[in-house]
N, C-alpha and C positions, 0 to 999 in steps of 0.2 A: 505494500499500499504504499504509495507517494505522497507525500505530502507536504503542502507549502506553508512554510512560517512566515508570516508579516507581521514586522516591527514597525508600531507604532507612534514615531516619536514627537512630542508635543501636540500644542493644540488641533494643528494642521494636519495631524496623523490620525488623530481620534474622528475628524470630520471627514477624513478620505476612507477612514475605516467604518465609518458608519454609510456611506456612498456606496461604498461597497457591499455593504450587509443588501441594501436595498434591492442593488441589479442582483444579486445573488437570489434574493427570496424573488425576485422576476422570472428567476430562468437564465440570467445570463450565466452561458456555460464556462468554468475553467477548466481547460482540458488540463492533459499529464500530471494530474492530481485527484486523491479521494477524500483529502481533508486539509480545510483550513483552520492553523490554529494562529489568532493575532496575541501579540506580545507587545504591553503598551506602555511605552517609558515616558513619564510623565511626574514631574515634582509637584505640580499643582494639581493635588489628588479631587481637590471639589470643585475644579472648576465646571461649567455648564456643560461644555460640550463635551468634555469624557465622559460626565454621569448619562447625558441622552444616548452617548455611545455603548456605554453598561449598559442600562433599562434597554436599548433598542437587542442587543446581542443575548441580553438575559430572554427575552421574548421569544428572539428566534431560536435559540437552544430548548424552551417548552414545546413549540411548535414540533420541532425536530421530532422531541421525546414521545410526543402526543402521538404519531405516527407510525405504525407498523409495517409499510410500506411506505419506501422512499427513493421513486424513480428519479434519477438525475434531471431528468426533462422537465418534472415537476414544478410549480410553486415551491421555495425552501429546498430544492431538490439539492443542493452541496452542503455536505457536514463541515460544521463550523462549531469548533472542540476549545476548551482551554486547554493548557498545556497539562495541568493536572489532569483533565478526563482522557487527554490523548495518552496517556500511560499508564491508564487505570486504575489513577488515583495514587496518591504520594502523599504521605502525612509530613513530608520537608518542606514542600511548596503547597502555595493558599489553593484553592479553585475559585480561582477569578484570570480575569484576561489583564489585569493590569500588575505591573513588577511594582512592589512598595520599595522605594528610594530611601532607604538610613540615612537618618542624621540631617532630614530637609524640615521636619516638621516644628515649625516656630522657632528654628535655630538662624543666626544669623552666619554669611560664611566666613568670617572671623573666629566663629568659635568652630566651624565645621573642619578648617585647616589647623584648629588649634595655635592660632596667631600667637598669642601671648604666651604660648610656652613653648616657642620658638627662641632657639638662641638667635644671638647677633646677628651673624652671616644670615642665615636662613629666613630670618626677619627681615632684614634689606634685598633680600631677592624675593620674598613674596610683595613687600613692599613697591618692588620695580615690574613684577608681573599684574599687580591688581592695586587698581586704584582706591581711597578713602573710601566712595561709594560703593566700590564693587564690594568691600570688605564687611560694609555694614547692607548690602544686600540678605533680606529675609527671603530663603529659598522655598518657601511653600505655597507662592503664586509662582513659581517657574523661576527661570533666569534672566527674564524680561532684557532680551537682547543683549545680553551677555555670553558669547559662546563661551570667553575664557575661564569663568567659572563651571559650564556647564560641562564643558570638556572635563573638567576636575572630577565634579561629581557623578557626570555617568559614569567614568570609568570605573565605580566600584560594582556597575552589573558582572563585571568578568569574575568577580570573588563570589558572586550570591549562588545562593541555593538551585535558581532558577535559572540561569546561567550552566549551570552542572547538569540539571535535568533536559535543558534544550539539547545540549550535546549530546545525551544518553542516548536521547531519542532521534537523533540526528542520523537519516540512513543514506546509502549511497544515490540515491535516488530522487531523494526531496530536493527542494527549491527553497530560497530565500528571496523576500522582497522587503526593502526597507522604505517606509514613507515619510518623509521631514520635508518642512520649509529651510530655505537659507537665507532667510533675511531677519531671524530671531535671534534667542540664545538657545534653545533647547532642541531644536531641529536642525541645527548649522552646528553645533557642539557634537549631537549625539551621533549623528549620520557616519562622519569619520572616524570617530574613538568604536562605536559599534562594528564598522567592517574590518577595522586595526585585530581588533579582539576575535574577528572569527575568522579572518585569513591566516593570523597569528597564533590561534590557540594553540597551538605545540609549546611555543614559548612560555608560556601563561603555568603549565604544569598542571598535573593531575586533570585534565577536561579529558572528558573520554573522545574518543571518534575524531582525533585532532586531524587526522589527514582526509576524513570529509568533510570537514570544516574548511578546510585550507583550500580545496580544489571543490566546492559547492559551486554550483549555478545560482549566480547572485543579481538579481534586479533591484532596481531603486528610482525613486521620482524624486527628483529636486523640486522642491515648488519654488517658485519666485515670489515676488510681489503683485498681489492680488485684490487688496482691501489697503486702505489705508486707516488712520485714527483721528479721532478729531481732539485739537490740539487743547493743550490744560498746563496751568500754570505750573503744576508738582505733579511730572510725568516722571517714570522713569522711563520709558518708551520711547523714543522720537521717532515719527515715521519719516521726518525728511531724509533719515540716517540708511533707509532700508534699500535705496540704491547702492549708496555708497558701500553701506555691507555684502549687499550680493555681489558685487563687482570685488571685493575683496576676497570671498570666500569663493568664487569661479575660479579667480587666479590659483589660489590653493588646491580647489578640487582636481584642477586641471594637470597637478603633478603629483599629487597625493592619493587620490580617489579613485578617476577616471580608471586610471590601467587596470583596479582592482575590480571593476563591476562588470559583469557580463552584458548587460545593457541599463542604460542611465539615460532617464526620461526627463527632458526639461518642460517646464510648463509654469504661464504667468499671464497676467494680462494688463494693458496697459489703461483699461474702464476701470476704474476704482473710486469704491463705495468707503466714505471713511465710518468706520464703528465708534461707539462710545467707548472708551478706553476708562474699562474696569478691570484690575488686576485681583479686586477682592477675593474672601473666600467663595461668592457666590457667583464671582464674574465669567466672564469669557466666555460668553453665549452669541457666539457669531452667529449670524444668518447662516444658512446651507449655500454653497456657491456652486455655479457650474464649474469652475476649476477642479472643484474637489473631486468630481463626479469624474470629471477626464482625467483626474490623476488615478482616479479609481480604474479607469479602462487600462492606465500604464500595465494594471498588474495582470489582466484580463490578457492584454496582447504581449506579457513575456510570457504568462502560461501556456499560449498559442503557440511560440517559439519551439520547436523541435529541439531533445536535446543535442543532436549532432551540431546545432550553431550557437553551443553553450560549453564548449568542451574549456577546460582550465588543466594547464600545468604546472606544478609546483607554485600553486596562489596566484597565477597570471592567465586571465582570461585570454585565448588565444586569437580571438575576433570581436575583440569588443564595439558595442554598435551604439549610438548615441542617437537619440531622437527625439522629435518634438511633436505638438498636440495640432491640428490646424483644423478650420472649419471652411465650408465649400462657400458660403456665404457670410459675410460680415453682417453685424446688425447690432443695435445698444440690448434687443432682447431675441431669442433662438428661440426656433421650433425646429421640430425633427427634420423638415423639408431644407433646413439650413446648415444639416451637417455634411460631412464629406461623407462618400458614400462606403467606407468602410466600418465608421462609426454607427451610422443608421443601419447597416447590415447585422451589429451586434446587440444593440440595443431596443432600435424600434418594435418590435414584436413584442420581446418580453415586457417592457415598459407602457408599450397599449395595453397589454393583457391584462397589468396588475394597476391601472387607469379604470379599465373597465370593471374591474373586480372590486375596487374601492368603490365605486359609484353605486354596484350592485347591495355593498356591504351596508351603506350610508341609505340608500332608498327604498331597499324590496325587500331583505332578507327577511325582516321581521313578521312581514304579511305571505310571506310566499312558503316558509318553511312550514309541513305538513298538508299543506294544502295544492299548491302547484305541483303536477304530474312528475316533476324530475327530484322531488323532497319526498315523497310517499313510500318508496320501497328500496329494499337491498342496499344498505337499509336503510330507515327513515329519518330523515331531517327534521326533527321535532325542536318546539319551542323549549324543551328540555336541555337539549345541544345548545341552543343559543345562551342558557344559562351557564355553562360548561367552565371550567376555569381554562381549558382548551380554546374556545371561541373566544373569552376574555381576552387572551393572548394573542389572538388574532387581530379581536379590533384595536387593541393595544398598539401592536404594529403595526396596522394600518393609519391608526391615527399619527405616530412617528410618519409615515409616508407621505401622508398629505400633508403635512407639516414641512416636512420637507421639499415638497414639490412647489407649495405655497411660497417657504423664504426662499429658495431659488426664481421662482418667476418674478420675485420683488425687486432681487439682486440688480447689481449694475458690474457685468453685463445681467442679464437676466436669461433663464431659457424657462421657458413659459409654454411646454409642448401639449397640456392638455386639460380642458376644462371639465374638470371633475364635479360628480353630479348636473352632469346637463340632461335635461330632460326628456331630451332625446340623444340615446345611449352611440347614435353613428354621427355625432359631432364631439363625441370626446376628445377625437385626436386632432387638435387645430390644422388648419391646411389639408385636411384631407376628407373630400366629401363623399358621404356614405354612398355605396349602389343599392339601388332600389329593389324591392322583391315584391311582385305584384300580388294578384290573388290566387292566380294559377302557376304562377314559379316565375312570370316574366318581370321585367321591368315596368315601375310605375313610381308614381308619388305618394304611396303607400307612407304614412308614418312608421320609423323605426323608434317605438318605443321599449321601455325595459319589460312590460309586462307581456306583449304581443310580439316580441319578437325576440329578447335575449331569453326568455323562458323558456320559447320555441326551441333556439338551441341547445340550452339545458337538455331538454327533452329528449332529444334526439343524439344527444351525446349519451347521455347515461343509461337510453333505452337498449335493454336486454344485460345490463352489467349488473354484476354484484360485486359489494366491496367488504373489505375486513372489517371495516369501522366506519362510526360516522365522521372521525376525523378525517379516513382517508376517504372518502368517498367527498365529502365537503372539498379538501385541496386537489385532488384528482379530478374530480368533476369541472371545478372551475379552471382549474389551469388547461383542461382539455377545451372546457366550453368557450373560454377566452380567445384561444387557440382559432376554435373552428370561429367563430362568430367574425375573427378578424380578416381571414383569409375569405369568408364567404360576404361580408358585408363592408371592410373596408381593405380591399386587395391592394389599392395603390400604396399601401403602409408597405406592401411586401417590396414593392418596385426599387432596386438599389441601382 
C-alpha cells in the first residue's frame, strides 16, 4: 500500500490541506497512493484556519468510518488518516493530524533558546543573529514573518516521536509532499528545514529507514504572496516586506532547496485582498482563496506523475521539474470555463457533482427521505437516518464546503463557479446551460427542478440495486446520481 505524507506548514499549509480535503471528498482522484497522511506543523495551535481544517478532517474521517464499502470513485473515496491510525495505533504519538511543537506555548524566543543562560560568546552570537524584537517574540502565535526564529524552533521535529513514527512507517514506494508559503515565517523556515532533515535522516542517527527517506519522491508547493494585511500601528508582520522576503527566499531556494525536490510548484497572485491583521489566540481566519485550491491541485499533479519520472540517486533527484499554475482566461472572478483544459479535466465533474449534492441536501433531502422512490428500499433512507451521527457529519462537512465556496467567490481573485441552492438544478454550474429534456425524451423547455428531474435521475440510478447499509447507499447513490445528472443534463461540463 503506497502512502502519501502531506506536510502542511503554517496557516497556508492548513488552508491548502482544507482545499485538498474538499477536492478528495468530491471525487478528485489521487493516483499512485492508497492513503493520505497529513501532518500539520504550526506553532499557532489555536488559530482558526488550523481549527477549521482539523474539524473538517474529523468529519471526513467520521464519514469514511461509517461506510462499509469505500469505492475510490465515490464521494469520500480517498482514505485520509492520522499518522497514529496509519500505523495501527501507537501510544507514543497522539491520534491527531497536528504535530505539537514543544516550548512555544506562552514562551518568548529568548526563553526557548535559554538566552540568559548562555555564556558571553554564545550570547553575543545570539544577539548578532536575532534582534531584540526577535528575542521578545511570543511563539504561540507563530513566527510572525521571522523565518530565522522558525528554523530554530521547527528543527525540533527531527528529534520527535512523530518524526520517528513517520520514518518507521515510510516505505520505498511512498511519497512526500510539502506545502508552505514563502513570504511569512513558519512556512518559509519549515520547508527547507523539513526537506533537509528528510533527505539527511541518516546523519541524525537512530532514524528508521534512512535510505528510503534519502531517496524519497518529494514534491512541494511554494506559495508566494496572494493576500495582504491591513495596516496597523502595532503589527508584528509588515505586508510591505512580503515581496522582498519572497525574493530573498527564492534566491536561497534556488541553491539550497530546488535541487533536492523532484517537483517544485510555484504559485501566487498579484490581485490581492487585504485581510484584517489578527495574530491572537482565536485569530487568523482567512477567507478561502482560489490560490489555495490551485495549490492543492499541485498535489494531484504530483501524484499523477509516474514513478519513472521521480527517480532519486543518493538524495538528489535525477530530473527535477519546476511548474507554475495558469488559467486560460484572466479575470477578477473565475468560473470553470476560465480554467485551463487540464484543470477543468481534474475538477469540473467532481466539484459540479458535490455542488449538486449540496443543493439537494439543503433544499430537498428532508422531504424526500422515505417518500421518493429512490429512498424507499434496499435499504430505506428514512427520517431516522437523517438524525444519525453519520448524516450529521455529512451535514457538517457540507456546511464547510458551502462556506469554502462562498469565501472563494467573495475573495480577490474570486472563484465563483456554482450557484448553490438554485431553484433550477440545471443552473447550478455557472456558465453552462442545461440540456432540456422533453416529455417523450426529446428536447424542450421543460423546467429542470429538483423534484421532477433530479429525483428521476436518482430513481433510475437506484433501480435494481441493493446496498450494504443506509450510509453506503446514501453516498454511493448520490455520487453515481450526480455523475449521471451532469453527463445527461449538463454535458458541456464534460467538454475539455
